[in-house]
N, C-alpha and C positions, 0 to 999 in steps of 0.2 A: 313336559317340555321337550323340544326336539333333542335328538342325540347330537352332541357337539364333537368336533374334532375328527372329521373324516380323514382317512388315509387311503393311499393307493399302493398296490404292489403289483409287479409284473409276474403273472402266473402263466408260464409257458407261452408267452407272447400275447396274453390277454390282460388288459389293464383292469385290475380287480379292486373294488372299493371295500373297505372295512372300517369299523370303529373299534376302539380299544380303550379300556379304562379299568383301574383298580389293581389290586395285588392279591396274591394267594393262588389257590387252585384255579386252573383255567376252565372257564365255562364258555363254550362256543354256541352262539345263537344262530339258528338257520331258519329263515322265513319260508313262507309257502309260495304258492303260485308257480307260474312257469313263463318262459320267454314268449313273447307274442300274444299274451293273454288279452282278450278284448273285454274282460269283465273287471279287471283291476290290476294296477301296476304295483305288485308287492315288492318289498325291499327290506333292508335292515331296519328302516324306520318303523316297521310294524312293531318293533320291540321298544318303542320310545317310552312307554309307561313302565317298563320293567328294567331298562338298562342301568340307570343310575342307582336304583335300589339294589340290584344284584351286585353292582360294583362296590358297594359298601362291604361286601363279604368276599368277593372273588375278583380275579383277573378276568374280565369279561371281554369277549371278542364277538362282534356281530358282523357277518359278512353279507355282501350282495352276491347271490348265486349267479351262475353263468347266464349272461344275457338279460339280467334283471337289475333294477336299480340303476347304478351308474357303472356296473361291470360290463365289459364288452361282450358282444355277441359271439357265438361259436365261430371259429375260423373256417369251418367246413360245413357244407350242407348236411353231411353225414352225421354231424354232431348236434343236430337239433333233436336230441334224445335225453331221456332221464339218465341213461348210463353216462353220457358225456358230462352231465351236470354233477353226478356223484364223483366222477374222476376229477373234475375241476375243483370241487370242494376239497378232495384229498390232496391235490397239488397245492391248493391255497394253504392248507395246514402245514405242509412241508415248507412252503416258501416263507411262512411266518415262524418257522422253527417250533411249532406247537406239537408237543407229545403229552400223553397222559391227560387227555382232555375229557371234560364232562360235556357231552353233546346234547343239545336241546333243540329239537326241530318241530316246527308247526306245519300241519297239513302235508303238502308234498315235501316240505323240509323234514317232516317226521319220517317219511319213507327214506329220505336221503340219510338221516342220522342212523336209522336202523340198518340200512344197506352198508353204510360205511363201517359200522361196528361189526357186521358179519364179515366184511372183506378184510378189515384191518383192526382186529380186536387188540392188537399190541399197542395201539396208540390211543385207545379209548379206556377211560376209567368207569364211566357210567353213560347210559343212553336214556334220554327222555323223549317220548313220542307224544305230541300234543295234537288232539283232534285231527287225525289223519285217516281219511277214507282211502287215500292212495296206498297206505300201508296195511289197511284192514282187508279181510276176505270180502268177496262179493263186489258189487258194482256201486260206485258212488252215485249220489242223487243230486249232483250239481245242476243238471239240466232242469230238474224240477224247481230248484231254488232260483235259477236265472230266468224262468219263464216270465214274459212281459217286462223284461229289463228295459228301462228308458233308453231311447236313442237320441243323439249319437252316442256310441260307446266311448268310455274313457274320459268323459266330461266329469266335472265335480258332481253334478246331479246324478249321473249314472253310477259312479263309483260309491257315492254315499248310499245310494239305494241298495247296491249289491252288499256292502258290508252290513247294512241294516237288516237285510233279509237273512244274512248269516247269523245274526246276533239275537240274544234274548232281550237285552236292553240297548240303549243308545248313548249312555254316558261316556263310553270310551271312544266314541266316534268324534274326534276333535277336528276343528277346522284346519289345524296345522297338519294333521295326518292326511286329510283329504287333499290339501293344497300340495303336499309333497308328492302324492300319487299322480296328480294332474300334471305337475312339472315333469315327472319322469316319463309319462306317456307322450309328451311333446317331442322327445328326442328323435332325431333321425334314425338312430339305430333301433329304437323301439318300433317305429313305423316299418322298418325293414323286416324285423322279426314277425310283426303282425302279417305282413304280406307273405312271408315264407310259410307261416303256419296255416293261414287261411286260404289265400289265393293259390299258392303253390301246393297246398294240401298236406304239408308236413305233419300237421296235427293228426291226420288219419292214416298216413302212409308210414310215418316214422315214430312219432312221439307216443301215441296211445298204444299201438301194437307192441312197442318196445317195453312200455311199462308193464303190460300184462305178462309178457315173457319173463321179465326180470322179477316180477312179484312171485310168479310160480316157482322160479329157481330159488329165490330167497326163502320162501316158505319151506321148501324141501330141505334147505340147509338148517333152518331153525328147528324143524321137526326131527332132523337127524342128529345134530350135535349141539343145538341150542345157540343162543346169542353169546354166551360165555362171559357176559358182563352184567352187573346189576342194571335192571331196566325198569323204568317207570312209564306207565301209560297214563296220560291225563285226558279226560274226556268231559266236555260240557254236556250235561244231560239233555239240554234242548238243542243240541247241534243238529240242524236239519240235513246235514250231509252224511252223518255217521249214525246209523241206527244202533240201538242197544245190542241187538244180535251181532252186528259187525264188531262193535267194541268188545263184546264178550268173546267173540271168535278170535280176535287178535290176542286178547289177554291169555286165552287158553293155549294158543300157539307159543307165546312167549314163556308162559309159566310151566309148560310141559317139561322142559329141560333145564329151566333156570329157577332155582329156589329163591333167588333174590329179585324176582319179578314183583312189582307193585302196581296197583291200579288206584288212581285218585279221581273221584267223580266230583265235578263242580256243579252244584245245582243252580238254577236260575242263571244259566250260562249257555251260550251257543258255540259257534265255531271258533270264536276268539276268546276262549276261556282265560287265557293269560292276560288279555287286555281288560276283560270285564271284571276280573278280580286280581289286579296286579299285585297288591301287597300279599294277599293270601297265596297267590301262585309263587311269588318269590320265596315265601316262607316254606312252601312245600318243596321247592327245589333245594333250598338250603338244608332242610331236614334230611332229605333223601341223600344228598351228597355227603353229609356228615354222619350218616348212619354207620354204625360199626359193621 
């Protein structure tokens, strides 16, 4: 069922949407994708099969990243970067008064949670990285996945096709989830971000070059001093965007300096392992967080 009870907070002048439910240890859920994506309009709704279940055990907060969902776009053209997205997430946690959080991030949100843990370990208790080729060594294979994508982009047909290509099965691809993505993509601010990323070329001049530089820097830090917090990597064995070698490469980097590194493989699962096996995923998160 859809996540209910959306809230908004001003984060350094950007209207930022989030959901909140439950009590106990704070778990922050961070979705994937990026602003101006023409393949899918990712948002906090990506967690709709996990949110209520996790809230039975934890205080759960799911945020819309910068320029995604119903969170406002970057205020400056210079902020159409992953660096700005990480900084906005950090500012959002501060605005909500969150400290000592268990961060859980999917895909590009997985990079965000890892980077935030590296930069601010003092506010993180654990870090979980889910199916993230952005966080893994090497080059992602998204272009292969998106070949022959139906046009026009961002329609219900197109977005259903994309998440289907990402996935092993289709039981998690609900009509409500697709409808939410379609509505988000209709926003004026979404069209503005698409124009900046594609027509103005920010995808190639700002966003992707910035990710590569930031990844190299993050890996140097991880290999030098480690992530300094318990870290869990979750990987769907049939994820078409993250090869086994990439997943293993990331785990080796994480485990080299951090004895509390864990790796959970979900078989019969693609890029959305947390949606394809929501109850099992929630159990894995609960066990990881409660581990001594």
